[in-house]
C-alpha positions, 0 to 999 in steps of 0.5 A: 393536584387541584390548584390555581396557585403558581407557587403550589403548582411549581412546588409539585412540578419540582418535588413530585411526579404528578400527572395532572393539575386541575385548575379553573380555566376558561376564556375569561379566567385565562390565568393558567395560560401563563403556566401552560408551557411550563406545565406541559414541559414537565409532561403534566396535563391540565384538567380545566374546570369551569369552562363555561364560567358559571354559565357566563359562557353559554347562551344564557350569558346575559341573565348569568351576568346579572345574577352572578357577576353583578359586582364583576370579577377579577379585573372586570367590573360589571360593565366591562365584563358585559362589553367583553362578552358582547364583543366575544359574541361578535366573533362567535355567538356560541360562547360554550363552543368557543370556550371548549375550542379555546381550551382544546387549542392548548397542548397542555390540556388533558381534559375539560371538566364541565358541570351540568345541573340538568340533562338538558345542560349535559346534552348542550355541553356535549353538542357544544364540545363537538362543534368546530370553531376556527383557530382564527375565531379563537385567536380573535376572541382571545384578543378581546378578553383581558390577559389575567395574571395571578397576583397572589401566592407567587412565593415559593411554597416550600416553607409554607407547606412545612407546618401542614406537613407536621400536622399531616404526620401527627394525624397519620400517626394518630390514625395508624396508632389510634393515639396522639404522639406524646409531644406538643408543638405550636404553629404560628401560621401567616397564611397571607404570606403563602 
C-alpha cells in the first residue's frame, strides 16, 4: 500500500498480507519512525519516498527553503526549518548522504524511492546514496530535528473503508457484467472522521 496514515497502515497489517508500505519518510518528515518497529514485526518493509524532501535535503537547501518552504511545513515555521537545516549541516554538510544513511539505518527499510528531474540529479543521488555517514552523525542529526507525530487519521479504518468497499464492488460488477446492478444506495461519508 501507499499511505502515511496510521489507521490505514494498521488496518492492512491486520487484515492483509501486504509486503510493503510506501510512505514519505526522511530526516525532517520522520513521522513514520513511530510505526517502524510495528511494521517490521509483521515482516513488512517500508518504501521510503521523498528522501531528499523536495530538494531541501540537498546541496541546494537554501534556495529550496526559500522557494518551496516559505510558509514552513508540519511543525516548523520558515525560520525554524532554516535553523534546523543549518544545525544538521553542522553534523554533516552532505544532507542527501545523511538522509539516505538515516533511512538505511532502519531495519524496516525495504528501499528508498528518490526522484530526479535530470541526469545530473540522478548521478548525484547515486553518489550520495553510496557515501558513508557514521551512526554517531546520524544520531546527532536526528536529535537536532523535531519528533513529528501524526495528528490525524488515528481512528480505526474498519468503518471508514466500508462505504468504499461498496463502491468498489459496484464498479467491479459493472466492469465484468457491463451494466450497473439494479439496486441503489446512498452514502453519507464524513471523511474528516476517517
